[in-house]
C-alpha positions as CSV (number, residue, x, y, z in Angstrom):
1,M,-18.9,-15.9,-7.7
2,A,-15.5,-14.1,-7.4
3,E,-15.4,-10.7,-9.0
4,L,-12.4,-9.4,-10.9
5,I,-11.7,-5.7,-11.3
6,R,-10.7,-5.6,-15.0
7,E,-10.3,-1.9,-15.6
8,A,-7.4,0.2,-14.4
9,P,-8.4,3.6,-12.9
10,A,-7.2,6.8,-14.5
11,R,-5.6,7.8,-11.1
12,A,-4.9,5.8,-8.0
13,L,-3.3,6.6,-4.6
14,A,-1.9,3.8,-2.4
15,V,-1.3,4.6,1.3
16,Y,0.9,2.4,3.5
17,A,2.9,2.5,6.7
18,H,6.4,1.2,6.0
19,P,8.7,1.6,2.9
20,D,8.2,-2.0,1.7
21,D,4.5,-2.3,2.5
22,P,3.1,-1.3,-0.9
23,E,5.2,-3.8,-2.8
24,V,4.3,-6.6,-0.4
25,S,0.6,-5.8,-0.2
26,C,-0.3,-4.8,-3.7
27,G,2.8,-4.4,-5.9
28,G,1.2,-6.5,-8.6
29,V,-1.8,-4.3,-8.9
30,L,0.2,-1.0,-8.8
31,A,2.5,-2.3,-11.5
32,S,-0.4,-3.6,-13.6
33,W,-2.3,-0.3,-13.4
34,A,0.8,1.7,-14.2
35,R,1.5,-0.5,-17.2
36,A,-2.1,0.1,-18.3
37,G,-1.6,3.9,-18.3
38,A,-2.9,4.8,-14.8
39,E,-1.3,7.6,-12.9
40,V,-0.3,5.8,-9.7
41,H,1.0,7.5,-6.6
42,V,2.2,5.9,-3.4
43,V,2.3,7.4,0.1
44,V,4.6,5.8,2.8
45,A,3.9,7.2,6.3
46,T,7.0,6.1,8.3
47,R,10.8,6.3,7.9
48,G,11.4,2.6,8.4
49,D,13.9,3.5,11.1
50,K,13.1,0.6,13.4
51,G,12.9,-2.1,10.7
52,S,15.7,-4.3,11.8
53,Q,16.3,-7.1,14.3
54,D,20.0,-6.0,14.7
55,P,20.3,-3.9,18.0
56,D,23.5,-2.3,16.6
57,V,21.9,-0.9,13.5
58,D,21.9,2.9,13.3
59,G,18.3,4.1,12.9
60,E,19.2,7.2,10.9
61,A,21.3,5.3,8.5
62,L,18.6,2.6,8.2
63,A,16.0,5.3,7.4
64,E,18.1,6.7,4.7
65,Q,18.7,3.3,3.2
66,R,15.0,2.5,3.3
67,A,14.1,5.8,1.6
68,A,16.5,5.0,-1.2
69,E,15.1,1.4,-1.5
70,A,11.6,2.7,-1.7
71,T,12.6,5.2,-4.4
72,T,14.2,2.4,-6.5
73,A,11.2,0.2,-6.0
74,A,8.8,2.9,-7.1
75,E,10.8,3.2,-10.3
76,V,10.6,-0.5,-10.9
77,L,6.8,-0.5,-10.4
78,G,6.5,2.5,-12.8
79,L,4.8,4.8,-10.3
80,A,4.0,8.4,-11.2
81,G,5.2,9.5,-7.7
82,L,6.2,8.5,-4.2
83,E,5.5,10.5,-1.0
84,L,7.6,9.8,2.1
85,L,6.0,11.4,5.1
86,A,8.9,10.3,7.3
87,H,7.2,9.8,10.6
88,P,9.0,7.5,13.1
89,D,8.2,3.8,13.1
90,G,5.7,2.8,15.7
91,A,4.5,6.3,16.3
92,L,1.7,6.8,13.9
93,A,-0.9,6.6,16.7
94,G,0.6,9.8,18.1
95,V,0.7,11.9,14.9
96,P,-2.3,14.4,15.2
97,S,-1.7,15.7,11.7
98,L,-1.8,12.4,10.0
99,V,-5.4,12.6,8.7
100,A,-4.9,16.2,7.5
101,E,-1.7,15.1,5.7
102,L,-3.5,12.4,3.9
103,V,-6.4,14.7,3.0
104,G,-4.0,17.1,1.4
105,L,-2.5,14.3,-0.7
106,V,-5.9,13.0,-1.8
107,R,-6.9,16.5,-2.8
108,R,-3.6,17.1,-4.6
109,H,-3.6,13.8,-6.6
110,R,-7.4,13.5,-6.9
111,P,-7.5,9.7,-7.3
112,E,-10.6,7.7,-8.3
113,V,-9.3,4.7,-6.3
114,V,-7.5,4.7,-3.0
115,V,-5.7,1.5,-1.9
116,G,-4.8,1.0,1.7
117,V,-4.7,-1.3,4.7
118,D,-7.8,-3.0,6.2
119,P,-7.4,-1.8,9.8
120,T,-10.1,-4.3,11.1
121,A,-7.7,-7.2,10.3
122,V,-5.9,-7.5,13.6
123,F,-5.2,-11.2,14.2
124,F,-4.0,-13.5,11.5
125,G,-4.5,-17.0,12.9
126,D,-2.9,-17.5,16.3
127,G,0.6,-16.4,15.4
128,Y,0.5,-12.8,14.1
129,V,-0.8,-9.5,15.3
130,N,-1.1,-6.8,12.6
131,H,1.5,-4.1,13.2
132,V,0.1,-1.0,15.1
133,D,1.4,1.3,12.2
134,H,-0.6,-0.8,9.7
135,R,-3.8,-0.4,11.8
136,C,-3.2,3.3,12.4
137,I,-2.5,4.2,8.7
138,G,-5.6,2.1,7.7
139,W,-7.9,4.0,10.0
140,A,-6.3,7.4,9.1
141,T,-6.8,6.6,5.3
142,L,-10.4,5.8,5.9
143,D,-11.0,8.9,7.9
144,A,-9.2,11.0,5.2
145,V,-11.5,9.8,2.4
146,A,-14.7,9.2,4.3
147,P,-15.6,12.0,4.7
148,A,-12.8,14.5,5.1
149,A,-11.3,14.8,1.7
150,S,-14.7,15.3,0.0
151,S,-16.0,17.8,2.6
152,P,-14.7,21.3,1.9
153,L,-15.1,22.4,5.6
154,Y,-12.6,19.8,6.7
155,F,-9.0,21.1,6.5
156,P,-9.8,23.8,4.0
157,E,-6.2,24.8,4.0
158,R,-5.3,21.4,2.3
159,G,-6.9,22.3,-1.0
160,P,-10.2,21.9,-2.8
161,A,-12.4,19.0,-1.9
162,H,-12.2,15.7,-3.8
163,Q,-14.5,12.7,-3.8
164,V,-12.8,9.3,-4.0
165,H,-15.0,6.7,-5.7
166,T,-13.6,3.4,-4.4
167,V,-11.4,2.2,-1.6
168,L,-9.6,-1.2,-1.9
169,L,-8.3,-2.6,1.4
170,S,-5.4,-5.1,1.3
171,G,-4.4,-7.5,4.0
172,T,-8.0,-8.2,4.7
173,L,-9.7,-11.2,6.1
174,E,-12.7,-10.5,3.9
175,P,-11.6,-10.1,0.3
176,D,-14.5,-9.7,-2.1
177,V,-12.7,-8.5,-5.3
178,W,-9.5,-9.4,-7.0
179,V,-7.2,-8.1,-9.7
180,D,-5.4,-10.3,-12.1
181,V,-1.7,-9.6,-11.7
182,E,-0.1,-12.3,-13.9
183,S,1.4,-9.8,-16.3
184,A,3.0,-7.8,-13.5
185,L,4.0,-10.5,-11.0
186,D,7.7,-10.5,-12.0
187,V,7.7,-6.7,-11.6
188,K,6.3,-7.1,-8.1
189,V,9.1,-9.6,-7.2
190,A,11.7,-7.3,-8.6
191,A,10.4,-4.3,-6.6
192,M,10.4,-6.4,-3.4
193,F,14.0,-7.3,-4.0
194,C,14.8,-3.5,-4.0
195,H,14.2,-3.6,-0.2
196,R,17.4,-5.4,0.6
197,S,17.5,-4.1,4.2
198,Q,14.4,-6.2,4.9
199,L,15.5,-9.5,3.2
200,A,17.2,-12.5,4.6
201,S,20.5,-13.5,3.1
202,D,18.9,-16.5,1.4
203,A,16.0,-14.5,-0.1
204,E,17.2,-15.1,-3.7
205,R,16.4,-18.8,-3.1
206,W,12.8,-18.6,-1.9
207,L,11.2,-15.1,-2.1
208,G,10.1,-15.3,-5.7
209,A,8.5,-18.7,-5.3
210,F,6.8,-17.5,-2.1
211,V,5.3,-14.5,-3.8
212,R,4.0,-16.6,-6.7
213,Q,2.6,-19.2,-4.3
214,R,0.6,-16.5,-2.5
215,A,-0.6,-14.9,-5.7
216,A,-1.6,-18.4,-7.0
217,E,-3.7,-19.0,-3.9
218,E,-5.6,-15.7,-4.5
219,G,-5.8,-16.5,-8.2
220,R,-7.6,-19.8,-7.4
221,R,-10.2,-17.8,-5.5
222,A,-10.6,-15.5,-8.4
223,G,-10.5,-18.0,-11.2
224,V,-7.2,-16.7,-12.7
225,R,-3.6,-17.9,-12.5
226,Y,-2.3,-15.1,-10.2
227,A,-4.3,-12.4,-8.3
228,E,-4.2,-10.0,-5.4
229,G,-7.4,-9.7,-3.3
230,F,-9.1,-6.7,-1.6
231,R,-12.1,-5.7,0.4
232,R,-13.9,-3.0,-1.7
233,L,-15.7,0.0,-0.3
234,W,-17.9,2.0,-2.6
235,L,-17.9,5.7,-1.6
236,V,-19.7,6.6,-4.9
237,R,-21.7,4.2,-7.0
């Protein structure tokens, strides 16, 4: 039987690669938890400087625009904070400090729950390969919380150790828990519309319906109207 996570954590940290990834992946959950009183922080690892199909776009200007879009979206979601690590797009595999940076953020914010990317989800059907930045940030997040952040001898300069209780992985091929997001789905859609640089010119016509359709599909699996699904890892039971 499908399991619903019904309680919002006191503190949560979501870690994603690109400026619009949190909204796309779990915007409903983040908004729902924030509305329930949780302290929700988001980390975005890259600048979004390559997020365009237009070869004439200036990467620096695009990065500035995407940082502003992410800030506005965070306000819409009701987040307690947004961290922009500002690494170049497509380069996370070559950032030796990435795990240490995430350990420092986990130790600073001390979340009960960390939400991130399932890095084992590589192929979605026969038409999509998961972005290398998604896979890299997913593995780095797991390395940061299991075991580095909870072990005081790892990166002692990054602050006192902290044990995360639960990890929820989005974009997974193996969801086993869901969160009811009906009350926050409109907020998710509004936050996604903040990322105008990533939207087609006709997005007003179809994006909201598409988001609701996907949430309804997950909702049917969970026995509710709208849901977002995750693979759950228990680090402490």
